C-alpha positions in Angstrom: -8.6 17.0 -5.4 -8.3 19.7 -8.0 -7.2 18.7 -11.5 -4.0 19.8 -13.1 -3.8 21.8 -16.4 -4.9 25.3 -15.3 -4.1 28.0 -17.8 -3.1 30.7 -15.4 -0.2 30.9 -12.9 -2.5 31.8 -10.1 -4.7 28.8 -10.8 -1.8 26.5 -11.1 -0.4 27.7 -7.7 -3.8 27.2 -6.1 -4.0 23.6 -7.4 -0.5 22.7 -6.2 -1.5 22.0 -2.6 -4.1 19.9 -1.0 -7.1 21.9 0.5 -7.1 21.5 4.3 -10.5 19.7 4.2 -9.2 17.1 1.8 -5.9 16.6 3.8 -8.0 16.1 6.9 -10.0 13.3 5.1 -6.8 11.6 4.1 -5.4 11.9 7.7 -8.6 10.5 9.1 -8.5 7.5 6.6 -4.9 7.0 7.7 -5.9 6.9 11.4 -8.5 4.3 10.5 -5.8 2.2 8.8 -3.6 2.5 11.8 -6.3 1.4 14.2 -7.2 -1.6 12.0 -3.6 -2.7 11.8 -3.1 -2.4 15.6 -6.2 -4.5 16.1 -5.2 -7.1 13.5 -1.4 -7.6 14.0 -1.8 -9.2 17.5 -4.3 -11.7 16.1 -1.7 -13.0 13.6 -0.8 -16.1 15.7 -0.1 -19.7 14.9 -3.4 -21.5 14.0 -5.3 -18.3 13.1 -7.6 -18.5 10.1 -6.4 -16.3 7.2 -10.1 -15.9 6.1 -11.2 -14.8 9.5 -8.3 -12.4 9.9 -9.2 -10.8 6.5 -12.8 -10.5 7.6 -11.7 -9.0 11.0 -9.6 -6.4 9.2 -12.4 -5.3 7.0 -14.8 -5.1 9.9 -12.3 -3.0 11.9 -12.1 -0.5 9.1 -15.9 -0.3 8.7 -16.4 0.0 12.4 -13.8 2.8 12.7 -15.2 4.6 9.7 -18.7 4.6 11.2 -17.3 6.7 14.1 -16.2 9.7 12.1 -17.7 12.4 9.9 -21.1 11.9 11.7 -21.7 15.5 12.7 -25.4 16.3 12.8 -26.5 18.5 9.9 -23.2 18.0 8.0 -23.2 16.8 4.4 -23.1 13.0 4.3 -19.9 11.5 2.9 -19.1 8.0 1.7 -16.5 6.2 3.9 -15.2 2.7 4.6 -13.1 0.1 2.8 -10.8 1.3 0.1 -8.9 -1.9 -0.2 -9.9 -5.3 1.3 -7.7 -6.8 3.9 -5.2 -9.2 2.4 -2.9 -11.6 4.2 -0.2 -12.9 1.9 2.0 -15.6 3.3 5.6 -16.5 2.4 5.9 -16.6 -1.4 2.5 -14.9 -2.0 3.1 -11.3 -2.9 -0.4 -9.8 -2.5 -4.1 -9.7 -3.3 -4.8 -12.8 -1.2 -8.1 -12.5 0.5 -9.8 -15.9 0.4 -13.4 -16.7 0.1 -15.6 -19.0 2.3 -16.5 -21.1 -0.7 -12.9 -21.8 -1.5 -12.5 -25.1 0.5 -8.7 -25.1 0.0 -7.4 -21.6 0.5 -10.4 -20.5 2.6 -9.3 -23.0 5.2 -5.7 -21.9 5.4 -4.2 -21.1 8.8 -1.1 -19.3 9.9 1.9 -21.5 11.0 4.8 -20.7 13.2 7.6 -19.1 11.2 5.3 -17.8 8.4 6.3 -14.5 6.9 3.0 -12.6 6.5 2.3 -9.4 4.6 -0.8 -7.5 5.5 -2.4 -4.8 3.3 -5.6 -2.9 3.8 -7.1 0.5 3.0 -9.8 3.0 4.2 -11.3 6.1 2.6 -13.3 9.1 3.6 -15.3 10.8 0.9 -13.3 8.9 -1.7 -9.9 10.0 -0.4 -8.1 6.7 0.3 -5.1 5.6 2.3 -3.6 2.1 1.9 -1.1 0.7 4.3 0.5 -2.5 5.3 3.5 -4.3 6.7 5.1 -7.7 7.1 5.6 -9.8 10.2 6.7 -13.2 11.2 4.4 -15.6 13.2 6.4 -16.3 16.3 4.4 -19.0 18.1 5.5 -19.1 21.7 9.0 -17.9 20.9 10.1 -14.5 22.0 13.5 -14.6 20.2 14.2 -12.0 17.4 13.9 -12.9 13.7 17.2 -13.6 12.1 18.7 -14.8 8.8 17.0 -14.5 5.4 13.6 -13.4 6.9 15.3 -10.6 8.9 17.2 -9.4 5.8 14.0 -9.3 3.8 12.0 -7.5 6.5 14.7 -4.9 7.2 15.5 -4.2 3.5 11.8 -3.7 2.7 11.3 -1.5 5.7 14.3 0.7 5.0 13.4 1.0 1.3 10.0 2.2 2.2 11.3 4.7 4.7 13.9 6.1 2.4 11.2 6.6 -0.2 9.2 8.7 2.3 12.3 10.8 3.0 13.4 11.3 -0.5 10.1 12.3 -2.1 9.6 16.0 -2.7 8.1 18.3 -5.4 10.1 18.3 -8.6 11.6 14.8 -8.0 11.4 12.3 -10.8 9.9 8.9 -9.9 13.1 7.2 -11.1 15.1 9.1 -8.5 13.0 7.4 -5.8 13.8 4.1 -7.4 17.5 4.9 -7.5 17.4 5.5 -3.7 15.7 2.2 -3.1 18.3 0.4 -5.3 21.1 1.8 -3.2 19.5 0.1 -0.2 19.1 -3.3 -2.0 22.7 -3.2 -3.3 24.0 -3.0 0.2 22.1 -6.1 1.2 23.3 -8.1 -1.8 26.8 -8.0 -0.5 25.9 -10.2 2.5 22.6 -11.7 1.2 23.2 -12.3 -2.5 19.8 -13.9 -3.2 17.9 -10.8 -2.0 16.4 -8.6 -4.6 13.5 -6.2 -5.2 10.3 -7.6 -6.8 9.8 -6.3 -10.3 6.3 -5.4 -11.3 5.4 -7.6 -14.2 1.8 -6.4 -14.5 -0.4 -3.5 -13.4 -1.9 -5.7 -10.7 1.4 -6.4 -9.0 1.8 -5.3 -5.3 5.3 -4.0 -5.7 4.1 -0.8 -7.4 3.3 2.8 -6.6 0.4 4.9 -7.8 -0.7 8.5 -7.5 -4.2 8.5 -5.8 -7.0 11.0 -6.1 -10.7 11.1 -5.2 -12.3 7.7 -5.9 -9.1 6.5 -7.7 -6.3 4.5 -6.1 -4.5 3.8 -9.4 -3.9 7.1 -11.3 -1.8 7.0 -14.4 1.2 8.6 -12.6 3.3 5.9 -11.0 6.4 5.1 -8.9 8.0 1.9 -9.8 10.4 0.8 -7.0 12.2 -1.8 -9.1 11.7 -0.9 -12.8 12.7 -3.2 -15.7 14.7 -1.7 -18.5 11.6 -1.8 -20.7 9.7 0.3 -18.1 12.5 2.8 -17.9 12.5 3.2 -21.7 8.8 3.9 -21.9 8.4 7.7 -21.6 4.8 7.2 -20.3 6.4 5.8 -17.1 8.4 8.9 -16.4 6.7 11.3 -14.0 7.5 14.3 -11.7 6.1 14.5 -8.2 4.2 17.7 -7.6 3.1 19.4 -4.4 -0.4 18.3 -3.3 -0.2 14.9 -4.9 -0.8 11.7 -2.8 0.9 8.4 -3.5 0.6 4.9 -2.3 3.8 2.8 -2.6 4.4 -0.9 -1.9 8.0 -2.0 -1.7 8.5 -5.8 -1.9 11.8 -7.6 -1.4 12.3 -11.4 -2.0 14.8 -14.2 -2.2 13.0 -15.8 -5.2 15.4 -16.5 -8.1 14.0 -14.2 -10.8 12.4 -11.6 -8.5 9.4 -11.1 -10.7 5.8 -10.8 -9.7 3.6 -13.4 -11.3 -0.1 -14.2 -11.4 -0.8 -17.2 -9.3 -1.5 -20.4 -11.3 -3.5 -22.0 -8.5 -5.1 -19.4 -6.2 -8.4 -18.0 -7.6 -9.0 -14.3 -7.9 -11.3 -12.9 -5.2 -10.8 -9.1 -5.5 -12.2 -6.9 -8.3 -12.7 -3.2 -8.9 -15.2 -1.2 -11.1 -13.9 0.5 -14.3 -15.3 3.7 -15.7 -17.0 2.0 -18.6 -20.6 1.2 -19.5 -22.2 -1.9 -21.1 -25.7 -3.4 -21.0 -25.2 -6.8 -19.5 -27.2 -9.6 -21.1 -27.9 -11.8 -18.0 -30.4 -10.6 -15.4 -28.3 -12.1 -12.6 -25.3 -10.2 -13.9 -27.2 -6.9 -13.9 -28.4 -7.5 -10.3 -24.9 -8.4 -9.1 -23.4 -5.4 -10.8 -26.0 -3.1 -9.1 -25.1 -4.7 -5.8 -21.4 -4.0 -6.4 -22.1 -0.4 -7.2 -24.1 0.0 -4.0 -21.7 -1.8 -1.7 -18.2 -1.1 -3.1 -18.5 2.1 -5.1 -15.2 2.9 -6.9 -12.9 0.8 -4.7 -11.6 -2.8 -4.9 -13.8 -5.3 -3.1 -13.8 -9.0 -2.2 -16.5 -11.2 -3.6 -17.5 -12.3 -0.1 -19.3 -9.0 0.4 -21.9 -10.0 -2.2 -25.0 -11.8 -1.0 -24.8 -14.8 -3.3 -21.1 -15.6 -3.8 -21.8 -18.5 -6.2 -24.0 -16.4 -8.5 -21.6 -13.5 -8.2 -18.7 -15.5 -9.7 -20.7 -16.1 -12.9 -21.8 -12.5 -13.1 -18.3 -11.1 -12.4 -17.0 -13.2 -15.3 -19.4 -11.4 -17.7 -18.5 -8.0 -16.2 -14.8 -8.6 -16.6 -15.3 -9.8 -20.2 -17.0 -6.5 -21.1 -14.7 -4.2 -19.3 -16.9 -3.3 -16.3 -14.7 -4.9 -13.7 -10.9 -5.3 -13.3 -9.6 -8.4 -11.6 -6.9 -8.1 -8.9 -5.2 -11.4 -9.5 -3.3 -13.0 -6.6 0.4 -12.3 -7.1 3.2 -14.6 -6.2 7.0 -14.7 -6.6 6.9 -18.4 -7.4 4.3 -20.8 -8.7 6.0 -23.7 -7.2 4.0 -24.8 -4.2 7.0 -26.5 -2.6 9.2 -23.4 -3.0 10.8 -21.9 0.1 10.8 -18.4 -1.5 9.5 -15.6 0.7 8.6 -12.0 0.2 8.4 -9.0 2.6 6.4 -5.9 1.8 5.7 -2.5 3.3 3.0 -0.2 2.0 3.0 3.5 2.7 0.7 6.4 1.6 2.1 9.9 1.7 1.3 13.4 0.5 3.9 15.5 -1.3 4.3 18.8 0.5 6.2 22.0 -0.2 9.1 20.8 2.1 8.9 17.0 1.5 6.2 14.5 2.6 3.4 14.1 5.0 3.1 10.4 6.2 -0.5 9.3 6.0 0.0 5.7 7.0 1.3 4.7 10.5 4.8 3.7 11.3 5.0 -0.1 11.4 3.0 -1.7 14.2 4.9 -5.0 14.4 8.4 -4.2 13.0 11.1 -2.9 15.3 15.0 -3.3 15.5 14.5 -5.4 18.6 12.3 -7.9 16.7 14.3 -8.0 13.5 18.0 -8.7 13.8 19.5 -8.5 10.3 23.3 -8.9 10.0 23.3 -6.2 7.3 24.2 -2.6 8.2 23.9 0.3 5.8 27.4 1.8 5.3 26.7 4.5 2.6 26.9 7.7 4.6 24.4 9.5 2.3 21.9 6.7 2.6 22.3 6.5 6.4 21.7 10.2 6.7 18.6 10.1 4.7 17.2 7.1 6.7 17.6 9.1 9.9 16.2 12.3 8.4 13.0 13.7 10.1 9.9 13.8 7.9 9.0 17.2 9.5 11.5 20.0 8.8 13.1 21.3 12.0 11.9 24.8 12.9 14.8 27.3 13.1 15.1 29.1 16.3 14.8 32.8 15.9 18.2 34.3 16.5 18.3 37.0 19.1 19.9 40.0 17.4 21.7 42.1 19.9 22.8 45.6 19.5 25.0 47.2 22.1 24.5 44.3 24.5 20.7 44.6 24.3 18.2 42.5 22.3 17.2 44.3 19.2 13.4 44.8 19.0 11.7 44.3 15.7 
């Protein structure tokens, strides 16, 4: 993507929109995400291994990526995983992608009634799309989800959808947050415990980032549920511009304080390279870091992709210590293992266009009004209208101008 800061009006205009070739790469990455989700969602059944599901999601992305941009004689482009498959259950907010060597969490299986949040990402030539949604493991039951889970699911879904429809060039990120807040306020009347998850750290799932080539966390952000401190920080105020691409995760919970927290018990398994240099002291660390560069490139990766996972853990520790890698800690809404708190998330990626947005992630694969029966109905007319607004502007029919009873020819 072209960088901002051009000195001439003509250059600034040229930089304001995505080049067609770049948009095509984003759309292809989005198609890969959709196919991976469609393959993964039906496998989220009672008794399914979370580890195996994460591995299956990663493989689906790699397999689909192998099928595209293979034209003979064309320039070779990097492609594949942009964010490892994560399956976060009930009170776990995100970044949960267990390791085979983790005898506790690596053996976890889905249970009937679990609220599961899926997130994964793909890239073509460094242009990434990250998507995800939440679902309830239904077992043999075909009845619709009701109660608290239904409220969480529907609120998160509608908050994500209203963000898509509100975003446009010139809009401040806080205006998107205000639209999301209107959704949540309507739910609180009938479901008082429901609230949006506040992003307590830069690793939190409930966060939005501008994305560019080889970068899924640009300094421009969209914070769905900002704290008062975040609002006061001028560095957090941004204006959306035509041609920008954003990934946004909206998370809704019934946890008491509604804040994202680093897990106190689940080990970190996902890391990402940082644009820093340092001469590592240990030979094993240098070898592991070289393997990371080769296999993961600029994107987050799970430790299980590395050949020697045990050795990698020690090497990664040194890399983090010297700023070569950033950990994506597992996020939760409660560190109480006995808590009944739950969280629902929807992750979307979209491009800001001249007239609004282009959706790059698919519409939800599992979620539908037939499956989720919340007792809450949106009553605010402005919010209702925005939720039903088409993402694509309606083409105006050319009026037939008649003169003397005959159609006027142009």
